[in-house]
LUMZAZA-605696 format. One line per 5 residues: their letters; for each residue x, y, z of C-alpha. Coordinates in Angstrom, 1 decimal. Layout:
! residues N
a> X:Y:Z | ...;
***
This chain:
! residues 686
mkpsr> -59.6:-15.2:3.6 | -57.6:-17.9:3.2 | -55.3:-17.7:-0.1 | -56.3:-21.0:-2.3 | -54.5:-23.8:-2.1;
skpsa> -55.2:-24.1:-6.4 | -52.6:-22.1:-9.1 | -53.2:-18.9:-8.2 | -55.4:-16.4:-10.8 | -53.9:-13.4:-12.4;
aaakg> -55.0:-11.9:-9.4 | -52.8:-13.4:-7.1 | -49.2:-13.6:-6.6 | -45.8:-14.5:-4.6 | -45.2:-12.7:-1.3;
pggaq> -41.5:-12.5:-0.8 | -41.7:-15.9:1.8 | -42.7:-17.7:-0.9 | -46.2:-17.7:0.2 | -49.1:-17.5:-2.3;
rtqpv> -51.1:-14.4:-1.3 | -53.7:-13.0:-3.0 | -53.7:-9.3:-4.3 | -57.1:-6.8:-4.1 | -58.6:-6.4:-7.6;
pppea> -57.9:-2.3:-8.1 | -61.2:-0.8:-9.2 | -61.2:-1.4:-13.4 | -61.8:1.7:-14.4 | -57.8:2.4:-12.6;
slapa> -56.3:-0.1:-13.2 | -57.3:-1.4:-16.8 | -56.3:2.4:-17.9 | -54.2:2.2:-20.7 | -51.3:4.3:-21.2;
psaal> -51.2:7.9:-22.1 | -51.0:8.6:-25.6 | -47.7:8.5:-27.7 | -48.2:12.3:-27.8 | -48.9:12.9:-24.1;
rfsll> -46.3:10.2:-23.2 | -43.3:12.5:-25.2 | -44.9:15.8:-23.4 | -43.8:13.9:-20.2 | -40.9:12.6:-21.1;
allfl> -39.9:16.5:-22.4 | -41.5:17.9:-19.1 | -39.5:15.4:-16.9 | -36.2:15.9:-18.4 | -36.2:20.0:-18.4;
aaclp> -37.5:19.6:-14.9 | -33.9:17.3:-13.7 | -31.5:19.9:-15.9 | -33.4:22.9:-14.4 | -32.7:22.7:-10.9;
flrat> -28.8:22.3:-11.9 | -28.4:25.1:-14.8 | -26.1:27.4:-12.5 | -23.7:25.0:-13.3 | -23.0:25.6:-16.6;
qqgfv> -21.9:28.9:-15.1 | -19.7:28.1:-13.5 | -15.7:26.9:-13.5 | -13.2:24.0:-11.8 | -13.0:23.4:-7.8;
ewddd> -9.8:23.1:-6.1 | -11.5:19.8:-4.7 | -9.8:17.2:-7.3 | -10.9:19.4:-10.1 | -7.5:20.6:-9.9;
wmfvk> -5.5:17.1:-9.9 | -7.9:16.0:-12.7 | -7.7:18.1:-15.1 | -5.5:21.6:-14.9 | -2.2:19.7:-13.2;
npnwr> -2.7:16.9:-15.4 | -2.0:16.9:-19.2 | -3.1:13.7:-20.2 | -6.6:14.0:-20.4 | -6.3:16.3:-23.2;
glsep> -7.4:15.0:-26.3 | -7.3:11.3:-28.0 | -4.1:11.0:-29.2 | -2.5:7.3:-28.7 | -0.4:7.6:-25.6;
niawm> -3.7:9.6:-23.6 | -6.0:6.7:-24.4 | -3.3:4.5:-23.7 | -3.0:5.8:-20.1 | -7.0:6.4:-19.6;
fdtmh> -6.9:2.6:-20.2 | -3.9:2.0:-17.8 | -4.3:4.7:-15.0 | -6.2:4.9:-11.3 | -5.3:8.4:-11.2;
mghyq> -7.2:9.8:-7.8 | -7.7:6.6:-7.0 | -10.4:5.5:-9.7 | -10.5:3.5:-12.5 | -12.3:5.0:-15.2;
plswl> -11.7:4.6:-18.6 | -15.0:5.8:-20.4 | -15.0:9.1:-18.3 | -11.8:9.7:-19.1 | -12.8:9.5:-23.4;
sfale> -15.5:11.3:-22.7 | -13.6:14.7:-21.3 | -10.8:13.7:-23.6 | -14.0:13.8:-26.5 | -15.5:17.2:-24.9;
yelwg> -11.4:18.6:-25.0 | -11.4:17.5:-28.8 | -14.3:19.5:-29.7 | -14.1:22.2:-27.1 | -10.8:22.6:-25.3;
siper> -10.6:22.2:-21.5 | -14.1:24.9:-21.2 | -16.0:23.8:-17.3 | -18.7:25.3:-17.9 | -19.3:23.2:-20.9;
mhlvn> -18.1:20.0:-18.8 | -21.1:20.9:-16.8 | -23.3:21.1:-19.5 | -22.1:17.5:-20.3 | -23.2:16.3:-17.1;
llihg> -26.2:18.2:-16.6 | -27.7:16.4:-20.8 | -26.3:13.0:-19.3 | -28.3:13.5:-16.2 | -31.4:14.4:-17.5;
isall> -31.3:10.9:-19.7 | -30.9:9.2:-16.7 | -34.3:11.1:-15.6 | -35.9:9.5:-18.8 | -34.4:5.8:-18.5;
faria> -35.6:6.0:-14.5 | -39.0:6.6:-15.7 | -39.1:4.3:-17.7 | -37.8:1.4:-15.9 | -40.1:2.4:-12.7;
trlld> -43.1:2.2:-15.0 | -42.3:-1.4:-16.0 | -41.6:-1.9:-12.6 | -44.7:-0.3:-11.0 | -46.9:-2.1:-13.1;
wgsga> -45.3:-5.3:-12.7 | -45.7:-5.3:-9.1 | -48.9:-4.9:-9.1 | -49.5:-8.2:-10.5 | -50.5:-6.8:-13.8;
rpgle> -48.9:-8.7:-17.8 | -45.5:-8.0:-18.1 | -45.5:-5.3:-20.8 | -48.2:-3.8:-20.2 | -48.0:-0.3:-19.0;
saaaw> -50.7:1.7:-17.6 | -52.1:5.4:-16.6 | -51.3:4.0:-12.8 | -47.6:2.8:-13.5 | -47.3:6.3:-16.2;
tggvv> -48.0:8.3:-13.3 | -46.0:6.7:-10.5 | -43.1:6.1:-12.7 | -43.0:10.1:-13.2 | -43.6:10.6:-10.0;
aalff> -40.4:8.5:-8.6 | -38.2:9.8:-11.5 | -38.7:13.5:-10.4 | -38.1:12.4:-6.8 | -34.4:11.2:-7.7;
avhpl> -33.7:13.9:-10.4 | -34.7:17.5:-8.8 | -33.5:16.1:-5.0 | -30.3:18.2:-4.1 | -28.7:15.3:-2.5;
rvesv> -28.3:15.1:-6.9 | -26.2:18.4:-6.5 | -22.7:16.7:-5.9 | -22.7:14.5:-8.8 | -24.0:16.5:-11.6;
awate> -22.7:20.2:-10.3 | -18.8:18.9:-9.7 | -17.2:18.8:-12.6 | -14.8:15.5:-11.3 | -17.9:13.4:-10.9;
rrdvl> -18.5:13.1:-14.2 | -17.9:9.1:-13.5 | -21.5:9.4:-11.4 | -23.8:10.2:-13.8 | -22.0:8.4:-17.1;
stvfl> -22.1:5.0:-15.1 | -25.3:5.6:-13.9 | -26.5:6.1:-17.4 | -25.5:2.7:-18.9 | -26.1:1.1:-15.5;
ltcvl> -29.9:1.9:-15.4 | -29.8:0.9:-19.7 | -28.4:-2.0:-18.5 | -31.9:-2.6:-15.9 | -33.9:-1.6:-19.1;
cwlrt> -32.5:-4.0:-20.9 | -32.8:-6.9:-18.7 | -36.3:-6.4:-17.8 | -36.7:-6.9:-21.7 | -35.4:-10.6:-21.0;
rdggg> -37.5:-11.4:-18.2 | -41.1:-9.8:-19.9 | -41.5:-12.8:-22.3 | -41.2:-10.9:-25.2 | -38.7:-11.9:-28.5;
gkflw> -34.9:-10.7:-28.9 | -34.1:-12.5:-25.5 | -30.8:-12.9:-26.2 | -30.1:-10.1:-28.1 | -31.3:-8.3:-24.8;
wilal> -28.9:-10.5:-22.7 | -26.3:-8.8:-25.2 | -27.3:-5.3:-24.5 | -27.3:-5.5:-21.0 | -24.3:-6.8:-20.4;
aayal> -22.3:-4.3:-22.7 | -24.2:-1.5:-21.3 | -23.0:-2.9:-18.0 | -19.8:-3.3:-19.3 | -19.6:0.4:-20.0;
sllsk> -20.7:1.7:-16.3 | -18.4:-0.4:-15.0 | -15.3:1.3:-17.2 | -17.3:4.7:-15.9 | -17.2:4.0:-12.0;
awgmt> -16.8:1.3:-10.1 | -20.3:1.6:-7.7 | -22.5:-0.7:-10.8 | -20.3:-3.9:-9.0 | -22.9:-4.9:-7.0;
lpall> -26.0:-5.5:-9.7 | -26.1:-9.4:-9.5 | -27.4:-8.7:-6.1 | -29.8:-6.2:-7.0 | -31.0:-8.2:-9.9;
vllev> -32.0:-11.2:-7.9 | -33.7:-9.1:-5.6 | -36.0:-7.9:-8.7 | -36.7:-11.1:-9.4 | -38.4:-11.9:-5.9;
fplrr> -39.8:-8.5:-5.6 | -41.2:-6.7:-7.2 | -40.9:-9.7:-10.5 | -42.2:-12.5:-8.7 | -40.2:-14.8:-10.2;
vpatl> -39.2:-17.1:-7.6 | -39.5:-17.7:-3.9 | -37.5:-15.9:-0.5 | -36.3:-19.4:-0.4 | -32.8:-20.3:-0.7;
rglaa> -33.3:-22.8:-3.5 | -35.0:-20.0:-4.8 | -32.4:-16.8:-4.4 | -29.5:-19.9:-5.3 | -31.0:-20.8:-8.8;
salsm> -31.6:-16.8:-9.3 | -27.9:-15.6:-8.6 | -27.4:-19.1:-10.6 | -29.0:-16.9:-13.7 | -27.1:-13.7:-13.2;
wpfvp> -23.6:-15.3:-14.0 | -23.3:-13.6:-16.7 | -23.1:-10.1:-14.7 | -20.4:-12.2:-12.2 | -17.3:-11.9:-13.9;
lagwc> -18.1:-7.9:-14.9 | -18.6:-7.3:-11.5 | -15.7:-9.1:-9.5 | -13.0:-8.0:-11.8 | -14.4:-4.5:-11.6;
awkam> -14.2:-4.7:-7.8 | -10.7:-5.9:-7.6 | -9.8:-3.2:-10.3 | -11.7:-0.8:-7.7 | -9.8:-2.0:-5.2;
gaqes> -6.0:-1.4:-6.8 | -7.1:1.9:-7.6 | -8.0:2.9:-3.4 | -4.7:0.8:-2.9 | -2.6:3.0:-5.3;
ilaav> -3.1:5.7:-4.0 | -2.7:4.5:-0.5 | -6.7:5.5:0.4 | -7.6:2.6:2.2 | -7.7:2.6:5.5;
sweeh> -6.0:-0.7:7.5 | -8.3:-2.9:9.8 | -5.7:-2.1:12.4 | -6.5:2.1:12.5 | -10.5:1.3:12.0;
glmnr> -12.2:-1.6:13.4 | -15.0:-4.0:12.4 | -16.7:-2.5:15.1 | -16.1:1.2:14.3 | -16.7:0.2:10.1;
vaqas> -20.1:-1.2:11.6 | -21.0:1.7:13.2 | -19.7:4.0:10.0 | -21.8:2.0:8.0 | -25.2:1.9:10.5;
wgsaf> -24.7:5.6:10.6 | -24.5:6.3:6.7 | -27.4:4.1:6.5 | -29.0:6.7:8.3 | -27.6:9.3:7.6;
ylwkt> -28.7:9.3:3.4 | -31.9:8.5:4.5 | -32.4:11.3:7.1 | -31.7:13.2:3.9 | -33.4:11.7:1.7;
llptd> -36.1:12.8:3.9 | -34.8:16.2:4.9 | -32.5:17.0:2.4 | -30.7:20.2:5.0 | -26.9:21.1:6.1;
lsply> -25.5:19.1:2.9 | -21.6:19.5:2.6 | -19.4:18.1:0.2 | -17.6:16.4:2.8 | -18.4:14.9:6.2;
eleeq> -15.3:14.2:8.0 | -14.8:11.3:9.5 | -13.7:11.6:13.4 | -9.2:11.1:14.2 | -10.7:9.3:17.3;
fdpfa> -12.9:7.3:15.9 | -15.7:6.1:19.1 | -18.3:3.4:17.9 | -20.0:4.0:20.9 | -20.7:7.5:20.6;
rgygi> -24.4:8.3:21.0 | -25.1:9.1:17.6 | -23.7:6.2:16.3 | -25.5:4.1:19.0 | -28.6:5.8:17.6;
amavv> -27.7:5.2:13.7 | -27.3:0.8:14.9 | -30.1:0.8:16.4 | -32.5:3.1:13.6 | -31.2:0.8:11.5;
laltl> -31.8:-2.7:13.0 | -35.3:-1.7:14.1 | -36.2:-0.9:10.6 | -34.5:-3.9:9.5 | -36.6:-5.8:11.6;
glfla> -39.7:-4.1:11.0 | -39.9:-4.0:7.8 | -38.9:-8.2:7.5 | -42.0:-8.6:10.0 | -44.2:-6.4:8.1;
rrrfp> -43.0:-8.3:4.5 | -46.0:-9.9:3.4 | -48.6:-7.2:3.9 | -46.0:-4.4:2.7 | -43.0:-6.3:0.7;
aglaa> -42.4:-2.7:-1.3 | -40.7:-1.3:1.8 | -38.6:-4.0:2.6 | -37.7:-5.1:-1.1 | -36.8:-0.8:-1.2;
wcafl> -34.6:-0.8:1.9 | -32.9:-4.1:1.0 | -32.3:-3.2:-3.0 | -30.6:0.6:-1.3 | -28.9:-1.6:1.3;
ilvsp> -27.4:-3.6:-1.6 | -26.3:-0.5:-3.4 | -25.0:1.6:-0.9 | -22.5:-1.2:0.7 | -19.3:-0.6:-1.5;
vlglf> -19.2:3.2:-0.1 | -20.4:2.5:3.2 | -17.2:2.2:5.4 | -17.0:-1.6:5.5 | -13.9:-0.9:3.2;
qsgaq> -13.1:2.8:4.2 | -10.6:4.8:2.5 | -10.6:8.9:2.7 | -11.5:10.9:5.2 | -15.0:11.3:4.4;
kaadr> -17.6:9.3:6.2 | -20.5:10.1:4.2 | -21.0:12.2:0.9 | -24.4:13.0:-1.0 | -22.8:11.8:-4.1;
ytyva> -23.2:8.2:-3.1 | -26.6:8.6:-2.8 | -26.7:8.6:-6.7 | -27.9:5.5:-7.5 | -28.2:4.5:-4.0;
clpfa> -31.5:6.2:-3.6 | -33.2:5.1:-6.4 | -35.6:2.4:-4.8 | -36.3:5.4:-2.0 | -37.6:7.2:-5.3;
lllga> -39.1:4.0:-6.8 | -40.9:3.6:-3.3 | -42.7:7.1:-3.4 | -43.8:6.0:-7.1 | -45.2:2.8:-6.2;
gvthl> -47.1:4.6:-3.1 | -49.2:7.1:-5.8 | -49.4:3.6:-8.6 | -51.6:2.2:-5.7 | -53.2:5.4:-4.6;
vrrrq> -54.1:6.1:-8.6 | -55.1:2.2:-9.0 | -57.7:2.1:-5.4 | -59.4:5.9:-6.5 | -62.7:4.5:-8.9;
tglrd> -61.8:7.9:-11.3 | -58.3:7.2:-11.3 | -56.6:10.5:-12.1 | -59.4:12.3:-12.2 | -59.9:11.8:-8.4;
plvrg> -59.7:14.6:-6.2 | -57.3:12.8:-3.8 | -55.2:12.1:-6.3 | -55.6:15.6:-7.9 | -54.7:16.9:-4.4;
vlagl> -51.9:14.3:-3.8 | -50.2:15.3:-7.3 | -50.2:19.3:-6.7 | -48.6:18.5:-3.3 | -45.8:16.1:-4.9;
tlafa> -45.5:19.2:-7.3 | -45.1:21.9:-4.7 | -42.8:19.2:-2.8 | -40.8:19.2:-6.1 | -40.5:23.0:-6.3;
mlgaa> -38.8:23.3:-3.1 | -36.4:20.5:-3.8 | -35.6:21.6:-6.7 | -35.1:24.9:-5.4 | -32.9:23.4:-3.0;
ahaqt> -31.3:22.1:-5.1 | -30.5:25.2:-7.1 | -28.9:27.0:-3.9 | -26.6:23.7:-3.1 | -25.5:23.8:-6.7;
giwkd> -24.6:27.3:-6.2 | -21.7:26.4:-3.4 | -19.6:24.6:-6.0 | -19.0:28.2:-8.5 | -15.8:28.4:-6.9;
seslw> -13.5:26.7:-3.9 | -14.1:29.9:-1.5 | -17.9:29.0:-1.6 | -17.7:25.4:-1.3 | -15.1:25.2:1.6;
rqvla> -17.4:28.2:3.7 | -20.0:25.4:3.3 | -18.1:22.8:4.5 | -17.2:24.8:7.6 | -21.2:25.9:8.2;
vepes> -22.1:22.3:8.4 | -18.8:21.2:9.8 | -17.3:23.6:12.1 | -14.5:21.4:13.4 | -13.2:20.0:9.9;
yiahh> -9.4:20.2:9.9 | -9.8:19.5:6.4 | -12.5:22.7:5.0 | -10.0:24.8:7.5 | -6.5:23.9:5.3;
nlavt> -8.1:23.7:1.6 | -9.9:27.1:2.3 | -6.7:28.8:3.6 | -4.6:27.7:0.5 | -7.7:29.1:-1.9;
igeqg> -7.8:32.6:0.3 | -3.9:32.7:1.0 | -3.2:32.5:-2.5 | -5.7:35.7:-3.2 | -3.4:37.4:-0.8;
rreea> -5.7:37.6:2.4 | -2.6:36.2:4.2 | -3.9:37.1:8.3 | -6.6:35.7:7.0 | -5.6:32.5:5.9;
ialev> -2.6:32.0:8.6 | -5.5:32.2:11.2 | -7.9:29.3:9.5 | -3.9:27.0:9.6 | -3.5:27.7:12.9;
rciel> -7.0:26.4:13.8 | -6.3:23.7:11.3 | -3.2:22.7:13.0 | -5.2:22.8:16.6 | -7.9:20.4:15.2;
rpgkg> -5.4:18.0:14.0 | -2.0:18.0:14.6 | -0.5:14.9:13.6 | 1.0:14.0:10.8 | -2.4:13.3:8.3;
nvdar> -2.3:17.2:8.6 | 1.5:18.6:8.1 | 0.8:20.1:4.6 | -0.8:23.2:7.2 | 2.0:23.4:8.8;
hylga> 3.9:23.4:5.5 | 1.6:26.4:4.1 | 1.3:28.4:7.1 | 5.3:28.2:7.5 | 5.1:29.6:3.2;
lyqrs> 2.3:32.3:4.6 | 4.6:33.8:7.2 | 7.6:33.7:4.4 | 5.6:35.7:2.0 | 4.4:38.2:4.8;
gdtek> 7.8:38.8:5.4 | 8.5:36.9:9.0 | 11.2:34.3:8.1 | 12.0:33.1:11.2 | 8.6:32.3:12.4;
afqtw> 8.5:31.0:8.3 | 11.5:28.6:9.6 | 10.3:27.7:12.5 | 7.1:26.5:11.7 | 8.9:24.0:9.0;
ldafh> 11.1:22.9:11.8 | 8.2:22.0:14.0 | 6.6:20.2:10.2 | 9.5:18.3:10.2 | 9.8:17.1:13.3;
vdpeh> 5.7:16.1:12.9 | 7.0:14.0:9.7 | 10.2:14.2:8.3 | 9.9:12.5:5.0 | 7.0:14.9:4.2;
aatln> 8.9:16.6:0.6 | 7.5:20.2:0.4 | 8.8:20.6:4.0 | 12.2:19.3:3.6 | 12.6:21.1:-0.1;
sldge> 11.9:24.6:2.0 | 14.3:24.0:4.7 | 16.7:23.1:2.4 | 16.2:26.3:0.5 | 16.0:28.2:4.4;
fgrrg> 19.3:26.5:5.4 | 20.8:26.9:2.1 | 19.9:30.5:1.9 | 21.8:31.0:6.1 | 25.2:28.9:5.0;
ernkl> 24.3:25.9:7.2 | 23.1:23.7:4.3 | 24.4:20.5:6.4 | 22.3:21.2:9.5 | 19.4:19.7:7.5;
lalfd> 21.3:16.1:7.4 | 22.2:16.5:11.0 | 18.3:16.5:11.4 | 18.7:13.7:9.6 | 21.0:11.6:11.6;
evlak> 19.1:12.8:14.7 | 15.7:11.1:13.2 | 17.5:7.7:11.9 | 19.0:7.6:15.5 | 16.2:7.2:17.5;
epgrl> 14.5:5.7:14.3 | 16.7:3.4:12.3 | 13.8:1.3:10.5 | 12.6:4.7:9.0 | 12.9:4.1:5.8;
gvrme> 11.7:6.7:4.0 | 13.9:9.0:5.8 | 16.8:7.0:5.0 | 15.5:7.7:0.2 | 15.3:11.7:1.8;
yarrl> 18.9:11.5:3.4 | 20.2:9.8:0.7 | 18.1:12.4:-2.2 | 19.9:15.5:-0.9 | 23.2:13.8:0.1;
laigr> 23.1:13.3:-3.7 | 22.4:16.5:-4.9 | 25.4:17.9:-2.5 | 27.6:15.6:-4.4 | 27.9:12.6:-2.1;
gpdae> 27.2:10.1:-3.7 | 29.0:6.8:-1.5 | 27.2:8.2:1.9 | 24.2:8.2:-0.6 | 24.6:4.4:-1.9;
sqyka> 25.2:3.4:2.1 | 21.8:5.0:2.7 | 20.2:2.8:0.0 | 21.7:-0.4:0.8 | 20.7:0.3:4.3;
vlald> 17.0:0.3:3.3 | 17.4:-2.9:1.4 | 18.9:-4.4:4.4 | 16.1:-3.9:5.7 | 13.7:-4.3:3.3;
prhvp> 15.3:-6.1:-0.3 | 11.5:-5.9:-1.8 | 11.9:-1.7:-1.8 | 11.1:-0.8:-5.3 | 12.0:3.2:-5.3;
alval> 15.6:1.8:-3.6 | 16.4:-0.8:-6.1 | 15.8:2.1:-8.5 | 17.7:4.7:-6.7 | 20.8:3.0:-6.3;
gylye> 20.1:1.1:-10.0 | 20.2:4.8:-11.1 | 23.6:5.3:-9.2 | 25.1:2.8:-10.4 | 24.1:3.3:-13.7;
lagri> 25.6:7.3:-13.8 | 28.9:5.9:-12.6 | 29.2:3.6:-14.8 | 29.1:0.7:-12.7 | 26.3:-1.1:-15.7;
aeaep> 27.2:-4.9:-14.5 | 25.6:-3.8:-11.2 | 22.9:-1.7:-11.8 | 21.9:-4.4:-13.9 | 20.0:-6.5:-11.5;
lltqa> 18.5:-4.2:-9.3 | 16.4:-2.2:-12.2 | 15.3:-6.4:-13.2 | 14.5:-6.6:-10.2 | 12.4:-3.4:-9.8;
vrlda> 10.5:-4.1:-13.2 | 9.9:-8.0:-11.5 | 8.5:-6.5:-8.5 | 6.6:-3.9:-10.0 | 5.9:-3.7:-14.3;
snvda> 4.4:-0.6:-13.7 | 7.1:1.3:-12.4 | 7.9:4.1:-15.3 | 11.6:4.8:-13.4 | 12.2:1.4:-13.7;
ltelg> 11.4:0.4:-17.3 | 13.3:3.8:-17.5 | 16.3:3.1:-15.9 | 16.8:-0.6:-17.0 | 16.3:0.6:-21.0;
avraa> 18.8:3.2:-20.3 | 21.2:0.3:-19.0 | 20.0:-1.7:-22.1 | 21.1:1.0:-24.2 | 24.4:1.1:-22.8;
qnrmq> 25.3:-2.5:-23.2 | 23.8:-1.9:-27.0 | 21.2:-3.7:-26.6 | 19.1:-1.5:-28.5 | 15.6:-3.3:-29.5;
easmf> 14.9:-4.5:-25.3 | 15.6:-1.1:-24.6 | 13.3:0.7:-27.3 | 10.9:-1.6:-25.5 | 11.1:-0.7:-21.9;
wsqal> 11.0:2.7:-23.2 | 8.0:2.4:-24.9 | 6.6:0.5:-21.9 | 7.0:3.5:-20.5 | 5.7:6.4:-22.1;
tlspq> 2.7:4.7:-22.6 | 2.5:4.7:-18.9 | 3.9:7.9:-18.4 | 4.2:10.4:-22.3 | 5.1:13.0:-20.6;
hpran> 7.8:11.8:-18.7 | 10.6:13.7:-19.2 | 14.1:11.2:-18.5 | 12.4:8.5:-20.8 | 11.9:10.8:-24.0;
alvrq> 15.1:12.2:-23.5 | 16.8:9.0:-24.2 | 14.6:8.4:-27.1 | 15.9:11.6:-28.5 | 19.4:10.7:-27.5;
ysgag> 19.6:7.4:-29.1 | 17.5:8.3:-32.4 | 19.4:11.3:-32.9 | 22.4:9.2:-32.7 | 20.5:6.8:-35.0;
r> 21.1:4.2:-33.0;
***
């Protein structure tokens, strides 16, 4: 039957291509069944909240793991409390490669309430996750009714059923474990709860009800809070345009329609752009971003395709989940697995596009997934992972919604709705499936109980992970199990012998030293030096060993050998100069710093080091321009600010000195040199 050319009725709607297509009218008993009563809705949502929390409950008895938790909480004092310097640090820092001031504030508030208790941090993560499940159920209910062509704001029993099913699938899935059970990933659950709040408020601006301006303000406020928790909501404007096409059907899927919808999202765009800029800066601040020379376009396309297929597959069959899926050192985009992934993604995208008129929800869900996951697919690669379970926390919501849409469609089609035997059978089957998913999530949560369990799981899934070998070696080595740790480090070095794995060589030397084999330790550190002569821990160990042997000058000779072959190694020159200073050879250190600046006049650490050297020697006139230039090049360099303040104090320009020290302490409240200078000049009454 051809669609009518006249204005469509309530049962007609526009497909994603803009063409009108008649929606089949569902049976009145099912389609017009009202929403559950208020008491029943409250009971459903309460059960949903409990079901969302139950699989992860054992996390509330677990501590920190040595996988970012140590650097985030144990070794970092700046999150402990809501003092003014701490809050300033939270809004300025890119610590561990993320800009997340609101997440830091949540940790600080907890610290004020009960101190540094990881079990309670996990509990808060769990509660936030449960709230996200409730919010997603409300969003899903609205979208499922809207997608069926119902009047905006109408909530039917069918949509409620589908919405709860979608939220349960999202909430109990084992892929959620990493975000919920890992203290570090508070940013995942916190940013998501605000992102879902934003979408729910935005939907209220589209349902034709009153208070549209207020709902816009609330949506923007929630979006800002989400971005201040974590950056992954940056693609929200594109997602909202997609929702306008389907299931809202407010605009046709034409260039003109998409452009008009995109323009209507302009209030979100500045926030999204700012967030993307901060996210890129955060990754660059820890040198996590992988260059295009190291990881070319074809590599990134292959990795993005692999990630898309991987997340879809793990959503359908969540087995062999791991805290780390390591990116290969020798990445081959034409390897079989990557080729299959690219073929699958291409075929799935093309198939859903061709079926868009008969199955618009499939194409919409796939496009929504790609939009949400795009920032972490590897197109802008950072870090050593090629995928991560936590990246699905938001990105796989469209798959859950698609399942809910299928249940809603079934309930609407059956004459007796929820009383129909087929519907009840499907719901019983889904209940069993969700119980199995929850059990798998419970088991997966258990691997986060301690560091050893965590890294053994990685090795069980990826036996050739060099990162897991090293981290497990450190974990058990600190427990005194040295022989096992040595075997792990030896294997780790075999798997990745190059510069990027010099930590393993250094720790292997430390294990030999603790075992009493100082000669083997010494040779291991020498090997580490030749792999990476800038590795600070190795240099310190060699310095100590040469000192014990009364041969400290031999370390300097090693530097000379490296620089004779590679005079442009600026990092080596900086380390050389530091050690020259340590033994009182200031003029030789000065020569090395000058050599660095001759090769790179904008090298901030060399400017600061040489300026400090001149300052100590009383050569204030020579120190001032160097430190001024360092601050001009990097206004967040705490050492540069501190020493420029010292130079100003030496010139009796105390107001300027105080300003620079104040900036330094805002960035690093515990900075010893800045604090010492402030005490020194305050005590002198100057």
